[in-house]
C-alpha angles and dihedrals in degrees: 000000000000122000093247093050090048091049093049092048090050093050089048091054091049095052102032102044095153094054093045090049090051090049091051091048090050093049094047093046089050090052090048091051092047093050091046089051089056090052091047089055086058089058104267123136117249093252093049092044093053091047092049092050092049090050092048097045100035129222118346090218091057090048090051091052092049091051092047094047093050094070132077090241091074090058091051092047092049092050090049091051091049092051092050091049091049092050091050091051092048091051091047093056108037094166093056090044092054091048092051093046091050092047092050092046090050092049094048096045 
């Protein structure tokens, strides 16, 4: 995948989280159905095949989190959340904020 395509896909996932989440659900459920189909060819019932695949592959929610955390978008989103938290804390304590700003200005001058 080219850099530009990767960048565009990452920006899409940052701004369209619901749609990306739906796509991931659809893809994982398709994989689950495909793996269950293979088990059903071996003679298992549908219910048993789905259960066996879920036991082999683990939780779908854990898989989703692993997929989401593997991309650069999760780093950007985490940094954005940290910045928002920091801004909230600075607004919550204006006296401390003023002291820190004055101290930094003094140190940098």
